[in-house]
Structure formats: C-alpha cells, structure tokens
C-alpha positions in Angstrom: -32.3 -20.9 -5.7 -32.6 -19.3 -3.0 -30.1 -16.3 -1.4 -28.8 -18.8 0.9 -27.7 -21.2 -1.8 -26.4 -18.8 -4.1 -23.8 -17.7 -1.6 -23.3 -21.4 -0.7 -22.5 -22.0 -4.2 -20.0 -19.3 -4.8 -18.5 -20.7 -1.9 -18.3 -24.5 -2.7 -16.9 -23.2 -6.4 -14.1 -21.0 -4.4 -13.1 -24.4 -2.5 -13.3 -26.8 -5.9 -10.8 -24.3 -7.3 -8.3 -24.1 -3.8 -9.1 -20.6 -3.4 -11.3 -20.7 -0.3 -10.5 -18.6 2.3 -10.5 -18.5 5.9 -9.5 -16.3 9.0 -6.9 -17.6 11.3 -4.8 -16.4 14.2 -1.2 -15.9 13.7 1.5 -18.8 14.2 5.0 -19.1 13.3 8.0 -16.5 12.2 6.1 -13.4 10.9 7.6 -13.5 7.2 3.5 -12.1 5.7 2.7 -9.1 7.3 4.0 -5.5 6.5 5.5 -4.7 9.5 8.9 -3.8 7.5 10.5 -2.0 10.4 9.6 -4.4 13.2 7.8 -1.9 15.3 4.4 -4.5 15.5 6.3 -6.2 18.2 6.9 -3.6 20.5 4.3 -1.0 22.6 4.5 2.4 22.7 3.7 4.0 26.1 2.7 7.8 25.3 3.2 10.3 27.9 0.4 12.3 25.4 -3.1 13.4 27.2 -4.2 9.8 29.0 -7.5 11.0 29.1 -8.4 10.9 25.5 -11.4 9.5 24.4 -11.2 5.8 23.1 -14.0 5.8 20.6 -14.3 8.7 17.6 -18.2 8.7 18.6 -19.0 10.6 15.3 -17.5 11.8 12.1 -14.5 14.5 11.7 -17.4 17.2 10.6 -19.3 16.7 13.5 -18.2 15.6 17.1 -15.5 13.5 16.0 -12.7 15.8 15.4 -10.2 16.6 17.7 -7.2 18.8 18.6 -4.8 16.0 18.4 -5.5 15.3 14.8 -4.6 18.9 14.3 -1.1 18.3 16.0 -0.6 14.9 14.0 -1.3 16.2 10.3 0.9 19.1 11.3 3.2 17.0 12.3 3.1 14.9 9.0 2.9 17.6 7.2 6.6 19.2 8.3 7.8 15.2 8.3 6.4 15.5 3.9 7.6 18.9 3.4 3.6 18.7 2.3 1.3 21.9 2.2 -1.3 20.3 4.4 -2.6 16.8 5.3 -5.8 15.1 6.0 -6.0 12.1 8.3 -8.6 9.2 7.4 -9.3 5.9 8.6 -7.4 3.8 6.5 -5.5 3.4 3.0 -8.3 1.6 1.4 -10.8 4.1 2.1 -8.0 7.2 1.7 -7.4 6.0 -1.8 -11.1 5.0 -2.8 -12.5 8.5 -1.1 -9.3 10.7 -2.9 -9.8 9.3 -6.3 -13.6 8.7 -6.1 -13.5 12.7 -4.8 -11.5 14.6 -7.2 -11.8 12.8 -10.6 -15.3 12.8 -12.0 -17.3 11.0 -14.7 -15.8 12.3 -18.3 -12.1 12.5 -17.0 -9.3 10.2 -18.6 -7.7 8.1 -15.6 -4.2 6.3 -16.8 -4.4 3.6 -14.0 -1.2 1.0 -14.0 -2.5 -2.5 -14.5 -1.0 -3.6 -11.1 -2.8 -0.9 -9.1 -3.9 -2.0 -5.8 -7.9 -2.7 -5.4 -8.7 0.2 -3.4 -7.3 2.3 -6.3 -9.7 -0.1 -8.8 -12.7 0.5 -6.9 -12.2 4.1 -6.3 -12.4 4.3 -10.4 -15.3 2.1 -10.3 -17.1 4.5 -8.2 -16.4 8.0 -10.3 -16.8 6.2 -13.7 -14.2 8.1 -16.0 -12.7 6.8 -19.0 -10.0 4.0 -17.9 -6.9 3.5 -19.7 -4.8 0.5 -17.9 -1.6 0.9 -19.2 1.2 -2.4 -18.8 2.8 -2.4 -15.8 5.6 0.3 -15.3 5.5 0.8 -19.5 6.7 4.3 -20.0 5.9 4.2 -23.6 2.1 2.4 -23.5 1.6 5.0 -21.1 2.6 8.3 -23.2 0.6 6.1 -26.3 -2.3 6.9 -24.3 -1.4 10.2 -23.1 -0.5 11.3 -26.5 -4.2 9.8 -27.9 -5.8 11.3 -25.2 -4.4 14.7 -25.3 -5.5 15.6 -28.8 -9.2 14.7 -28.5 -9.6 15.8 -24.7 -13.2 17.2 -24.6 -13.3 20.5 -22.9 -13.5 20.8 -18.9 -12.3 17.2 -18.9 -9.3 16.4 -16.8 -6.4 13.8 -17.1 -5.2 11.8 -14.1 -2.1 9.2 -14.1 -2.4 6.9 -10.9 0.0 4.3 -9.4 2.0 3.1 -6.5 5.4 3.9 -5.4 6.7 0.5 -4.8 4.1 -2.6 -5.8 3.1 -4.8 -2.9 2.6 -8.0 -5.0 5.6 -7.7 -7.3 8.1 -5.7 -5.3 9.3 -3.1 -7.6 9.1 0.5 -8.3 7.3 2.9 -10.4 9.2 4.6 -12.6 8.2 8.1 -11.0 10.5 10.8 -12.4 9.6 9.6 -15.7 5.9 9.1 -15.4 6.1 12.7 -14.0 7.7 14.4 -16.3 5.3 12.6 -18.9 2.2 13.9 -16.8 4.0 17.6 -17.4 4.2 17.1 -21.2 1.0 16.4 -21.5 -0.7 18.1 -18.6 -2.4 15.2 -16.3 -2.1 15.0 -13.1 -0.6 12.6 -10.8 -1.4 10.5 -7.4 0.9 8.6 -6.1 -0.4 5.6 -3.5 3.1 5.5 -1.2 1.9 2.8 1.2 4.7 0.3 0.9 7.1 3.2 0.7 6.2 5.6 3.5 8.9 4.9 6.5 11.6 2.4 4.4 12.4 4.7 1.7 13.3 8.7 1.2 14.6 11.0 3.8 13.8 9.9 7.4 12.0 7.6 5.9 9.1 10.0 4.2 8.9 7.5 0.9 9.5 7.6 -3.1 8.2 11.2 -3.9 10.4 12.7 -1.2 13.1 11.0 -2.0 12.9 11.8 -5.9 12.1 15.6 -4.7 8.8 15.4 -6.4 6.6 16.5 -3.6 5.8 19.8 -5.7 5.0 17.5 -9.1 2.1 15.4 -7.6 -1.3 16.1 -6.9 -1.5 14.0 -3.9 0.2 11.0 -2.1 -1.7 8.2 -0.2 0.1 6.7 3.1 -0.7 4.1 5.6 -0.1 3.8 9.3 -0.9 0.0 9.0 2.6 -1.1 7.2 6.0 0.0 8.3 4.8 2.6 10.4 2.5 0.6 12.8 -0.1 2.6 13.6 -3.9 2.5 12.7 -5.3 4.7 10.1 -4.0 6.7 7.2 -3.5 10.1 5.2 -3.3 12.1 2.1 -0.8 14.5 1.5 -2.2 17.5 -0.9 -2.5 21.3 -1.5 -4.5 23.1 0.9 -7.2 23.6 -1.6 -7.8 19.9 -2.1 -7.8 19.2 1.4 -10.9 21.5 1.8 -12.7 20.1 -1.1 -12.0 16.9 0.3 -13.5 17.6 3.9 -16.3 18.8 2.0 -17.1 16.4 -0.7 -15.6 13.1 0.1 -18.1 10.5 1.4 -15.5 8.6 3.0 -14.7 11.3 5.2 -17.9 12.7 5.8 -20.3 9.5 7.0 -17.2 7.6 8.8 -17.1 7.6 12.5 -13.5 9.5 13.4 -10.8 7.4 14.2 -10.4 7.5 18.4 -8.7 10.2 19.5 -6.8 8.4 21.7 -4.8 6.8 19.0 -3.4 10.1 17.9 -1.0 10.3 20.5 0.1 6.9 18.9 1.0 8.7 16.3 3.0 11.3 17.6 5.6 8.7 19.5 5.7 7.0 16.2 6.9 9.5 14.2 9.8 10.8 16.0 10.7 7.0 16.2 10.4 6.4 12.4 12.2 9.4 11.2 14.9 8.7 13.6 15.4 5.1 12.6 17.9 5.4 9.7 19.1 2.4 11.3 16.5 0.0 11.0 16.1 1.3 7.1 19.5 0.4 6.5 18.9 -3.0 8.3 15.6 -3.5 6.2 17.4 -2.9 2.7 20.7 -5.5 4.0 18.4 -7.8 4.8 16.6 -7.7 1.6 20.1 -7.9 -0.3 20.6 -10.8 2.2 17.8 -12.9 1.5 17.8 -12.1 -2.0 21.1 -13.2 -2.9 20.5 -16.6 -0.8 17.6 -17.3 -3.2 19.4 -16.5 -5.8 22.8 -18.9 -5.1 19.9 -21.4 -4.5 18.8 -20.6 -8.3 15.3 -19.4 -7.1 13.8 -16.8 -9.0 12.4 -13.7 -7.8 10.1 -10.6 -9.0 11.4 -7.2 -7.8 14.1 -5.6 -5.8 12.7 -4.4 -2.4 11.7 -6.3 0.7 8.7 -7.7 -0.6 10.0 -10.9 -2.0 7.7 -12.8 -4.7 8.6 -16.1 -5.6 6.2 -17.2 -8.5 5.2 -21.0 -8.8 2.3 -20.4 -11.3 -0.4 -23.5 -10.5 -2.5 -22.1 -7.0 -1.8 -25.5 -6.0 1.5 -25.9 -5.9 1.8 -22.3 -4.2 -0.5 -23.3 -1.6 1.7 -26.5 -1.0 4.7 -24.5 -0.7 3.0 -22.3 1.9 1.9 -25.2 4.1 5.4 -26.6 4.0 6.9 -23.5 5.1 4.3 -23.2 7.8 5.1 -26.6 8.9 8.5 -25.4 9.7 7.8 -22.4 11.6 7.2 -19.6 9.1 3.9 -17.5 9.1 4.5 -17.5 5.1 1.3 -17.5 2.8 0.0 -18.4 -0.8 -1.1 -15.6 -3.0 -3.5 -16.8 -5.8 -5.9 -14.9 -8.0 -7.7 -12.3 -7.8 -5.2 -11.1 -5.9 -2.5 -11.8 -8.7 -3.1 -12.2 -12.0 -3.9 -15.9 -13.2 -1.3 -18.6 -13.7 0.6 -16.2 -11.2 0.1 -17.6 -8.0 3.2 -17.0 -5.7 4.6 -17.2 -2.5 4.8 -13.5 -0.6 7.7 -13.0 1.6 8.0 -10.3 4.1 11.3 -9.0 5.2 11.8 -7.2 7.9 14.6 -5.2 9.7 14.6 -7.4 12.7 14.7 -10.5 10.8 18.4 -12.0 11.6 20.9 -13.2 8.9 20.9 -16.6 9.8 17.4 -16.9 10.3 17.2 -15.6 6.4 19.8 -18.5 5.3 17.7 -21.0 6.9 14.4 -19.7 5.4 16.2 -19.8 2.1 16.8 -23.3 2.6 13.2 -24.1 3.9 12.1 -22.5 0.6 14.1 -24.8 -1.7 13.0 -27.6 0.0 9.1 -26.5 -0.3 9.7 -25.8 -4.2 11.5 -28.8 -5.2 10.6 -31.4 -2.2 
C-alpha cells in the first residue's frame, strides 16, 4: 500500500462513517461561531499607528517583538488584575505551549475528561502521569489528589487543568471547589477561559475573576478569537512564569510573531468589551429565552450557557437535523465524534447577543421540526 493509498483508505473510512469533513464558506444566520457578543459583524477603525507592519517577520525573540505588544499586555493585565500577561498566536498554541512547558515528565496532572484537544495535546507532549477525572466530578478529583499526595515522588509537582466554560457541554467548572481541593493537596491550577472571556466576570474578564480566584491559580489562558473578535491569545500569569515561557516555550520561541498591525485591533477591542455590560446582559437574556423556548417544546439541552447542545446520539440523525436547519437558513453544524464522545452526536447552537428574541423563537420551532420531522 502506498502513502497515497493509506490516505485514501482513511478518508474513505470517514466517508463510510458519515464523518468526512470539508471546508465551506459561511452561509445562513450565524448560530455556529463563537462570536458571542456579536463583534464579528463590525469592523474596528483604529486611530493607533496606521503605519504598523502587516506581517510579523520573525519570532518575538528576534525581530518580531514590537512596543505595541507591551501596551497590549499591560492593558490585558490591568483588565484581569493579573501580575503579567504574555500574548501568543492562538488559543491552541497558548494552551499547548503553556502546559508542555510548565509540566515535566514525572509530574502528575489531573485533567477534566472533557478538556479541549489543545490541553490533551499539551499533555501528550510533556508526558506526565495523567489522571483524567470524570467531568466536573469533585469526588473523583479528590480521590486522585489524595492518592497522589500520599505517594508523590520528591521533586514532582501536581497540577489540575480545567476549562471554566466547556464548549461542547455548555456547563461551567466548579472552580471555587477545585481551587480549594488544589490548596488542600498542594496542586497548581491552570484554567482555560477561552469560552468565558468577555462574557462573565467584572467587565467581562472571565469566571476566575468573577470568583476572585486570580491569586489562587497558576495561570489562565484566554483567546481573542471568540467573544473578543480579534486574532491571537494570551496567558495571564506571574512575571516569573512569563519569563519562563519566553525562555522555554517552543510555541513562542519558534513561531513568527503576530503582525504589529493587529495590536491596535486589541487596544480598540478592550474598552469596547469592558464597557459592554449591556451586550453581556443581552447575551445571557437571549440564552435564557432560547433555552426556555426549547424546554417548552420538550427539547432537552445540556448545560446553562450560551452554547446550547442538543444531543441526538446518532451521527446520521445529527447530520440530518443540521442539514434541515441549514436549508431553513441557519448556520448550525452537527458535532460528531471524535469532537464529542461516541454516541453523543449533537447540534451545537451558539447564541449571540445580537440575536433577536423572535428569531430565537422561530429557531426553536425549526429545531423541533428538524428533530421530530
């Protein structure tokens, strides 16, 4: 079998399972992106330094660093009341880079079983002793922490990694209780805030800040490409950890920096999102409205946030339902394994602040048709 035969056989297998994916242009009303606050429909005009380069040219340790990123990082640190911030190229590389840099072989990591693929990949790279605790199960987590603390080898560290808002199940981690367990057993906590940044907390800075846990976690990871509507990501951490990442994180050292021209985009976004209490309120009102509309139609959902998963189980059933909704003019996709566990294929409906209530009622009717028709 040639290399090309191997690829063809693999793709044919996906097609036979109904899991073959193809890139396509957006079409229909957006109920699938993570543009929670609706910023993606607008364009920011920046008064800041229009002469900035449109390419990064080199890594930040070479010629890719620019004063605009010092300004962006200082503004982000102030927003989160964090000691330090490091901007990186994407949420995936920020999580993978942070985890694979701070966690060493022989360390022990408790990771929620539903953590995002970038967290899984970060752990794969650094090869720690892994403990996948059942989703949001505090007792299972404590069992692992207790067992490890009793036999931990000298010089080895313990970590707990979770997301604050889970993007496929739409629920939130019990962060206050997780931090309490971490402090009881001597573990460090890393929180991925990708889906909460902009939507929860004081001025939208996230769940960790909402719960006043900033000083109790090792680091938080945030992305610009969801509610904030900008390119890039960042890590909130201590100055020591920031220095360590700059010197040790391969995902920063060997990657061309973001273009300086993107920096003003960040600086324009920050006051917008910080002052958008009405947008956050509307987002949560829309979420309640749509979830209530589905409940009235006896359509069960997972979680309680602006991501609304409707689990249908069978892959083909989820695809048929999504196709029906797309034909009605909505951009809603079927989510299938391996993105979600086997047998839990679903519609993932993303509610935004700029969705009108009557549109949400209409969508609830069409979801009912798609599932039961």
